[in-house]
C-alpha positions in Angstrom: 2.2 -1.1 17.8 4.5 0.1 15.0 3.1 2.9 12.8 4.4 4.2 9.5 2.9 7.0 7.3 3.7 8.7 4.0 1.7 11.1 1.9 2.0 13.0 -1.3 0.0 15.1 -3.7 -1.0 13.2 -6.9 -1.7 15.2 -10.0 -4.9 13.4 -10.9 -8.5 13.5 -9.8 -9.5 11.5 -6.7 -11.8 9.1 -8.6 -9.0 8.2 -11.0 -6.5 7.7 -8.2 -8.9 5.6 -6.2 -9.6 3.4 -9.3 -5.9 2.7 -9.7 -5.6 1.7 -6.0 -8.7 -0.4 -6.0 -8.1 -2.3 -9.3 -5.7 -5.1 -8.2 -5.8 -6.9 -11.6 -5.0 -4.1 -14.0 -3.7 -1.0 -12.2 -2.4 -1.5 -8.7 0.4 -3.9 -9.7 1.8 -1.2 -11.9 2.5 1.2 -9.0 4.4 -1.3 -6.9 8.1 -0.6 -6.4 10.6 -3.3 -7.4 10.8 -4.6 -3.8 7.4 -6.3 -4.5 7.4 -9.4 -6.6 5.2 -12.4 -7.5 2.0 -10.2 -7.1 -1.0 -12.4 -7.6 -4.8 -11.8 -7.3 -6.2 -14.9 -5.6 -9.8 -13.8 -5.6 -11.9 -10.8 -6.6 -9.8 -8.2 -8.3 -11.5 -4.9 -7.6 -12.1 -3.4 -4.1 -13.6 -5.1 -1.1 -13.2 -8.8 -0.9 -10.1 -9.0 -3.1 -7.4 -11.3 -1.8 -3.8 -10.8 -3.1 -0.5 -12.5 -2.3 3.0 -11.1 -3.0 6.6 -11.2 -1.8 8.4 -8.2 -0.4 12.1 -7.8 -0.1 13.5 -5.2 2.3 17.0 -4.9 3.7 18.0 -8.3 2.2 15.1 -10.1 3.9 12.1 -11.6 2.0 8.5 -11.8 3.3 5.6 -13.5 1.8 2.2 -12.0 2.5 -1.5 -12.6 1.8 -3.8 -9.6 2.2 -7.5 -9.1 2.1 -8.8 -5.8 0.8 -11.7 -3.8 2.4 -13.2 -0.5 1.6 -14.3 1.2 4.8 -15.2 4.3 2.7 -15.6 3.3 -0.9 -14.1 5.9 -3.2 -11.9 7.3 -0.4 -10.4 4.7 1.9 -9.1 1.3 1.1 -7.4 -1.2 3.5 -5.2 -4.2 3.0 -4.9 -6.6 6.0 -2.1 -9.1 6.1 -3.5 -12.4 7.3 -0.6 -13.8 9.4 0.9 -10.6 10.9 -2.2 -8.4 11.4 -0.5 -5.5 9.6 -3.1 -3.1 8.2 -2.2 -0.7 5.4 -4.7 2.1 4.7 -4.8 4.1 1.6 -6.7 7.4 1.9 -7.5 9.6 -1.1 -8.6 13.2 -0.5 -9.2 16.0 -3.0 -6.5 18.6 -3.1 -6.8 21.5 -5.6 -7.3 20.0 -9.1 -5.7 16.7 -7.9 -5.5 14.5 -4.9 -3.5 13.7 -1.8 -2.8 10.1 -1.0 -1.8 9.0 2.4 -0.5 5.5 3.2 -0.6 4.4 6.8 0.6 1.0 8.1 0.3 -0.4 11.6 1.3 -3.7 13.0 2.0 -5.2 16.4 5.7 -6.0 15.8 7.9 -8.6 17.3 8.8 -8.9 21.0 12.2 -8.6 22.6 15.4 -7.6 20.9 14.1 -8.4 17.4 11.1 -6.2 18.1 13.4 -3.3 19.2 15.3 -3.6 16.0 12.1 -3.8 13.9 10.8 -0.6 15.6 14.1 1.1 14.8 14.6 0.0 11.2 11.2 -0.9 9.6 9.7 2.6 9.7 12.6 4.1 7.7 12.5 1.3 5.1 8.7 1.5 4.7 8.7 5.3 4.4 11.2 5.0 1.6 9.2 2.2 -0.1 5.9 4.2 0.2 7.6 7.3 -1.2 8.5 5.2 -4.3 5.0 3.8 -4.5 3.4 7.3 -4.3 5.8 8.6 -7.0 4.9 5.6 -9.3 1.2 6.3 -8.6 1.6 10.0 -9.5 3.3 9.1 -12.8 0.9 6.3 -13.6 -2.2 8.4 -12.8 -1.0 11.2 -15.1 0.1 9.1 -18.0 -1.7 5.8 -18.2 -5.4 6.4 -17.6 
Protein backbone atom coordinates (compact mmCIF):
# COMPACT_ATOMS: atom_id res chain seq x y z
CA UNK A 1 0.00 0.00 0.00
CA UNK A 2 1.34 3.41 -0.97
CA UNK A 3 0.47 6.28 1.39
CA UNK A 4 0.89 10.02 0.90
CA UNK A 5 -0.04 12.81 3.32
CA UNK A 6 0.08 16.58 3.43
CA UNK A 7 -1.38 19.08 5.86
CA UNK A 8 -1.51 22.80 6.39
CA UNK A 9 -3.18 25.43 8.56
CA UNK A 10 -6.06 27.20 6.81
CA UNK A 11 -6.99 30.70 7.94
CA UNK A 12 -10.74 30.08 7.99
CA UNK A 13 -13.18 28.38 10.38
CA UNK A 14 -13.63 24.61 10.04
CA UNK A 15 -17.27 24.84 8.91
CA UNK A 16 -16.33 27.16 6.03
CA UNK A 17 -13.41 24.97 5.01
CA UNK A 18 -15.49 21.81 5.10
CA UNK A 19 -18.22 23.47 3.02
CA UNK A 20 -15.63 24.25 0.31
CA UNK A 21 -14.35 20.68 0.30
CA UNK A 22 -17.84 19.12 0.27
CA UNK A 23 -19.40 21.34 -2.41
CA UNK A 24 -18.24 19.73 -5.65
CA UNK A 25 -20.41 21.91 -7.88
CA UNK A 26 -19.49 25.41 -6.71
CA UNK A 27 -16.39 25.42 -4.52
CA UNK A 28 -14.20 22.29 -4.67
CA UNK A 29 -13.28 22.74 -8.38
CA UNK A 30 -11.87 26.18 -7.56
CA UNK A 31 -9.19 24.76 -5.25
CA UNK A 32 -7.86 22.18 -7.72
CA UNK A 33 -4.36 22.78 -9.09
CA UNK A 34 -3.85 23.02 -12.88
CA UNK A 35 -2.83 19.33 -13.02
CA UNK A 36 -6.57 18.55 -12.74
CA UNK A 37 -8.75 19.07 -15.80
CA UNK A 38 -12.17 18.17 -17.18
CA UNK A 39 -13.64 18.09 -13.66
CA UNK A 40 -17.29 17.06 -13.86
CA UNK A 41 -20.00 16.26 -11.32
CA UNK A 42 -21.82 13.17 -12.57
CA UNK A 43 -24.33 12.96 -9.74
CA UNK A 44 -25.06 14.67 -6.45
CA UNK A 45 -22.87 17.67 -5.94
CA UNK A 46 -22.58 18.09 -2.21
CA UNK A 47 -21.11 15.58 0.20
CA UNK A 48 -21.92 11.89 0.46
CA UNK A 49 -23.09 10.18 -2.69
CA UNK A 50 -21.52 12.69 -5.06
CA UNK A 51 -19.77 11.12 -8.05
CA UNK A 52 -17.14 13.15 -9.92
CA UNK A 53 -14.85 12.48 -12.85
CA UNK A 54 -11.68 14.28 -13.86
CA UNK A 55 -8.32 13.98 -15.54
CA UNK A 56 -5.03 14.31 -13.72
CA UNK A 57 -1.68 14.95 -15.39
CA UNK A 58 1.50 14.26 -13.42
CA UNK A 59 5.03 13.81 -14.73
CA UNK A 60 3.78 13.87 -18.31
CA UNK A 61 1.32 11.05 -17.73
CA UNK A 62 -2.45 11.49 -17.83
CA UNK A 63 -4.98 9.54 -15.75
CA UNK A 64 -8.75 9.55 -15.93
CA UNK A 65 -10.57 8.98 -12.67
CA UNK A 66 -14.12 8.57 -11.42
CA UNK A 67 -14.56 9.02 -7.67
CA UNK A 68 -17.38 8.54 -5.21
CA UNK A 69 -17.59 10.84 -2.20
CA UNK A 70 -18.49 9.70 1.32
CA UNK A 71 -18.63 11.54 4.64
CA UNK A 72 -17.54 9.16 7.43
CA UNK A 73 -17.70 12.12 9.85
CA UNK A 74 -19.87 14.86 8.30
CA UNK A 75 -18.42 18.28 8.94
CA UNK A 76 -14.98 16.84 9.65
CA UNK A 77 -13.97 13.94 7.35
CA UNK A 78 -14.68 13.53 3.64
CA UNK A 79 -13.38 10.72 1.40
CA UNK A 80 -13.06 10.26 -2.35
CA UNK A 81 -12.66 6.67 -3.60
CA UNK A 82 -11.46 6.13 -7.17
CA UNK A 83 -13.52 3.32 -8.69
CA UNK A 84 -10.93 1.49 -10.78
CA UNK A 85 -7.78 1.83 -8.64
CA UNK A 86 -9.18 1.64 -5.12
CA UNK A 87 -7.28 4.81 -4.22
CA UNK A 88 -8.87 6.55 -1.25
CA UNK A 89 -8.20 10.22 -0.53
CA UNK A 90 -9.32 11.49 2.87
CA UNK A 91 -9.74 15.16 3.75
CA UNK A 92 -9.77 15.81 7.50
CA UNK A 93 -10.64 19.26 8.88
CA UNK A 94 -9.79 20.07 12.51
CA UNK A 95 -10.07 23.32 14.44
CA UNK A 96 -6.76 25.08 15.07
CA UNK A 97 -6.76 28.41 16.88
CA UNK A 98 -9.14 30.75 15.03
CA UNK A 99 -8.77 28.70 11.86
CA UNK A 100 -8.43 25.09 10.78
CA UNK A 101 -5.92 22.45 9.84
CA UNK A 102 -6.62 20.34 6.78
CA UNK A 103 -4.91 17.03 6.20
CA UNK A 104 -5.04 15.14 2.92
CA UNK A 105 -4.21 11.42 3.06
CA UNK A 106 -4.19 9.12 0.05
CA UNK A 107 -3.63 5.37 0.03
CA UNK A 108 -3.71 2.93 -2.87
CA UNK A 109 -2.41 -0.58 -3.57
CA UNK A 110 0.03 0.43 -6.33
CA UNK A 111 1.26 -1.62 -9.25
CA UNK A 112 3.30 -4.80 -8.96
CA UNK A 113 6.81 -5.44 -10.21
CA UNK A 114 9.21 -2.84 -11.56
CA UNK A 115 6.45 -0.35 -12.38
CA UNK A 116 5.23 -0.66 -8.78
CA UNK A 117 8.72 0.03 -7.47
CA UNK A 118 8.96 3.16 -9.63
CA UNK A 119 5.47 4.23 -8.56
CA UNK A 120 6.40 3.87 -4.88
CA UNK A 121 9.51 5.96 -5.48
CA UNK A 122 8.02 8.78 -7.60
CA UNK A 123 4.29 9.10 -6.84
CA UNK A 124 4.55 10.21 -3.19
CA UNK A 125 6.82 13.14 -4.07
CA UNK A 126 4.56 14.24 -6.95
CA UNK A 127 1.38 13.94 -4.89
CA UNK A 128 2.83 15.80 -1.91
CA UNK A 129 3.67 18.69 -4.24
CA UNK A 130 0.18 18.54 -5.78
CA UNK A 131 -1.47 18.50 -2.33
CA UNK A 132 0.66 21.43 -1.16
CA UNK A 133 -0.69 23.42 -4.12
CA UNK A 134 -4.26 22.34 -3.39
CA UNK A 135 -3.97 23.31 0.27
CA UNK A 136 -2.51 26.70 -0.67
CA UNK A 137 -5.41 27.29 -3.07
CA UNK A 138 -7.86 26.20 -0.37
CA UNK A 139 -6.36 28.65 2.11
CA UNK A 140 -6.58 31.55 -0.35
CA UNK A 141 -10.09 30.65 -1.50
CA UNK A 142 -11.42 30.18 2.04
CA UNK A 143 -10.13 33.61 3.08
CA UNK A 144 -11.24 35.55 0.02
CA UNK A 145 -14.20 33.97 -1.71
CA UNK A 146 -16.70 33.00 0.95
